[in-house]
C-alpha positions as CSV (number, residue, x, y, z in Angstrom):
1,M,28.6,-9.2,45.7
2,A,31.1,-9.6,48.4
3,T,29.9,-11.2,51.8
4,I,31.4,-12.4,55.1
5,Y,31.2,-16.0,53.4
6,D,34.0,-15.0,51.1
7,L,36.4,-15.2,54.6
8,K,35.3,-19.0,55.0
9,P,38.5,-20.6,53.5
10,R,40.9,-18.5,55.8
11,F,38.7,-19.5,58.8
12,Q,38.5,-23.2,57.7
13,A,42.3,-23.2,57.7
14,L,42.7,-22.1,61.1
15,L,40.2,-24.8,62.3
16,R,41.9,-27.6,60.5
17,P,44.0,-28.9,63.4
18,V,40.9,-28.9,65.3
19,C,39.0,-31.0,62.6
20,G,41.7,-33.5,62.4
21,A,41.7,-34.0,66.0
22,L,37.8,-34.5,66.3
23,A,38.0,-37.0,63.3
24,R,40.8,-39.1,65.1
25,A,38.5,-39.1,68.2
26,G,35.9,-40.7,66.1
27,V,33.5,-37.5,66.1
28,T,31.3,-37.6,63.1
29,A,30.3,-34.5,60.8
30,N,26.5,-35.4,61.5
31,Q,27.2,-35.1,65.3
32,V,28.9,-31.7,64.9
33,T,26.0,-30.5,62.9
34,V,23.4,-31.5,65.6
35,A,25.8,-30.0,68.1
36,A,25.5,-26.8,66.6
37,A,21.9,-26.9,66.6
38,L,21.6,-27.6,70.4
39,L,24.0,-24.8,71.0
40,S,21.6,-22.5,69.1
41,A,18.7,-23.8,70.8
42,A,20.3,-23.2,74.2
43,G,21.4,-19.6,73.3
44,G,17.7,-18.8,72.2
45,A,16.1,-20.5,75.2
46,A,18.4,-18.1,77.5
47,I,17.0,-14.9,75.8
48,L,13.6,-15.9,75.8
49,W,13.8,-17.0,79.7
50,L,15.4,-13.5,80.7
51,P,14.4,-11.2,77.8
52,E,15.3,-8.1,79.9
53,A,18.7,-9.5,81.0
54,R,21.9,-8.5,79.3
55,W,24.0,-11.6,79.7
56,P,22.1,-13.7,77.1
57,L,22.5,-11.0,74.8
58,L,26.2,-10.6,75.2
59,A,26.3,-14.5,75.1
60,L,24.6,-14.5,71.6
61,P,27.6,-13.4,69.6
62,V,29.7,-15.8,71.4
63,V,27.2,-18.6,70.4
64,L,27.4,-17.4,66.9
65,F,31.0,-17.6,66.7
66,L,31.2,-21.2,68.1
67,R,28.4,-22.2,65.7
68,M,30.1,-20.8,62.8
69,A,33.1,-22.9,63.8
70,L,31.0,-26.0,64.2
71,N,29.3,-25.4,60.7
72,A,32.9,-25.1,59.3
73,I,34.1,-28.2,61.0
74,D,31.1,-30.4,59.9
75,G,31.8,-29.3,56.4
76,M,35.6,-30.2,56.6
77,L,34.7,-33.4,58.4
78,A,32.4,-34.4,55.4
79,R,34.8,-33.3,52.7
80,E,38.2,-34.3,54.0
81,H,37.5,-37.2,56.2
82,D,35.4,-39.1,53.9
83,M,32.0,-38.5,56.2
84,K,29.7,-37.3,53.3
85,S,26.2,-38.9,53.5
86,R,22.7,-37.9,52.2
87,L,21.6,-37.5,55.7
88,G,24.5,-35.0,56.3
89,A,23.3,-33.2,53.4
90,V,19.8,-32.9,54.7
91,L,20.8,-32.2,58.4
92,N,23.3,-29.3,57.3
93,E,20.7,-27.5,55.1
94,L,17.8,-28.0,57.6
95,G,19.9,-27.5,60.7
96,D,21.1,-24.1,59.6
97,V,17.4,-22.7,59.2
98,V,16.2,-24.3,62.2
99,A,19.2,-23.2,64.2
100,D,18.6,-19.6,63.0
101,A,15.0,-19.7,64.0
102,M,15.9,-20.9,67.4
103,L,18.5,-18.3,68.1
104,Y,17.1,-15.2,66.6
105,L,13.4,-15.5,67.1
106,P,13.7,-14.9,70.9
107,L,15.0,-11.6,70.4
108,A,11.4,-10.5,69.5
109,A,10.8,-10.8,73.0
110,V,13.5,-8.3,74.1
111,P,11.8,-5.1,75.2
112,G,12.0,-2.6,72.4
113,V,12.9,-4.9,69.5
114,P,10.2,-4.8,66.8
115,G,8.9,-8.6,66.8
116,W,7.6,-8.2,63.4
117,L,11.1,-7.3,62.0
118,V,12.8,-10.1,63.7
119,A,10.2,-12.6,62.2
120,G,10.4,-11.0,58.9
121,L,14.1,-11.3,58.8
122,V,14.0,-14.8,60.1
123,M,11.6,-15.7,57.3
124,A,13.7,-14.0,54.8
125,G,16.6,-16.0,55.7
126,I,14.9,-19.4,55.3
127,L,13.9,-18.1,51.6
128,V,17.5,-17.0,51.0
129,E,18.9,-20.5,52.0
130,M,16.0,-22.1,50.1
131,T,17.0,-20.1,46.9
132,G,20.7,-21.2,47.3
133,V,19.6,-24.8,47.6
134,V,17.1,-24.5,44.5
135,G,20.3,-24.0,42.3
136,I,21.1,-27.6,42.6
137,Q,17.6,-28.6,41.5
138,I,17.8,-26.8,38.4
139,G,21.6,-27.8,37.4
140,A,23.5,-25.3,38.8
141,S,25.7,-25.2,42.1
142,R,24.6,-24.6,45.6
143,R,24.4,-20.6,45.6
144,Y,25.9,-18.5,48.3
145,D,25.7,-15.1,46.5
146,G,25.2,-12.0,48.8
147,P,24.8,-9.3,50.0
148,V,22.9,-11.0,52.9
149,G,24.0,-14.7,53.4
150,K,24.1,-16.8,56.5
151,S,27.1,-15.4,57.8
152,D,26.2,-11.8,57.2
153,R,22.6,-12.4,59.1
154,A,24.9,-13.8,62.1
155,F,26.8,-10.6,62.0
156,I,23.7,-8.5,61.9
157,F,21.9,-10.2,64.8
158,G,25.2,-10.6,66.7
159,L,25.9,-6.9,66.4
160,L,22.2,-6.2,67.6
161,A,22.5,-8.3,70.6
162,F,25.9,-6.7,71.6
163,F,24.8,-3.3,71.5
164,L,21.7,-4.3,73.4
165,G,23.8,-6.3,75.9
166,I,26.2,-3.4,76.5
167,G,23.2,-1.2,77.6
168,I,22.5,0.7,74.4
169,G,18.7,1.2,74.4
170,A,16.4,-0.2,71.7
171,G,15.3,2.6,69.4
172,V,14.9,3.6,65.8
173,W,18.4,2.5,65.2
174,V,17.2,-1.3,65.7
175,D,14.4,-0.6,63.3
176,I,16.5,0.7,60.7
177,L,19.0,-2.0,61.1
178,L,16.5,-4.9,60.8
179,A,14.6,-3.1,57.9
180,L,18.0,-2.8,56.0
181,A,18.9,-6.4,56.4
182,L,15.3,-7.4,55.5
183,A,15.5,-5.3,52.3
184,L,19.1,-6.6,51.4
185,S,17.9,-10.1,51.9
186,G,15.3,-9.6,49.3
187,I,18.0,-8.5,47.0
188,T,20.0,-11.8,47.9
189,V,17.1,-13.9,46.8
190,I,17.2,-12.3,43.3
191,N,20.8,-12.5,43.1
192,R,21.0,-16.2,44.1
193,A,18.1,-17.0,41.7
194,R,19.6,-15.0,38.6
195,K,23.2,-16.6,39.2
196,A,21.6,-20.1,39.6
197,L,19.7,-19.6,36.3
198,A,22.7,-18.2,34.3
199,E,24.8,-20.9,35.8
200,A,22.5,-23.7,34.5
201,D,21.8,-22.0,31.2
202,G,25.6,-21.9,30.7
203,S,26.2,-25.5,31.5
204,A,23.4,-26.5,29.1
205,K,25.0,-25.1,26.4
């Protein structure tokens, strides 16, 4: 199923000059990964500190865009500038789910936002990414199948924060948006597991 992740190659092409400049400056892929996590922590802390203010909510889509750029850059640094490492692989996978939790969970403190749905979607996101990684364990590739992967979750949470930030009151639309994303996350887990198993079975033949 189509996902925002499919746009990644075009996004990477735009960032390649920046990536090259960072590599020449001595910046490592792992440093970029850590920077992305710290950026997410700062964005989440601002929302948690001022849950009724609009500016932290409006800042969240910007934080998400910058984090997406950093995530793309760390991957390109690793692949294209010989910075791959086992530590980098661990930081990349754990950094994503930890950064998600730090950035999204504070939204549960925003008035009118159902905390249990926010928490549920964050937990579902962790399960989605874990399922993607399990593909490697069974002899398949790291799975990125949709419909709701990391980039799609970012879009959903960014959209939620933007609408709330411009003054649209939290209401039933928030419940519907988060519940739909949660249901689609469940479908994503199934899709990734099925595709990983099919790929592993095909490779074994």
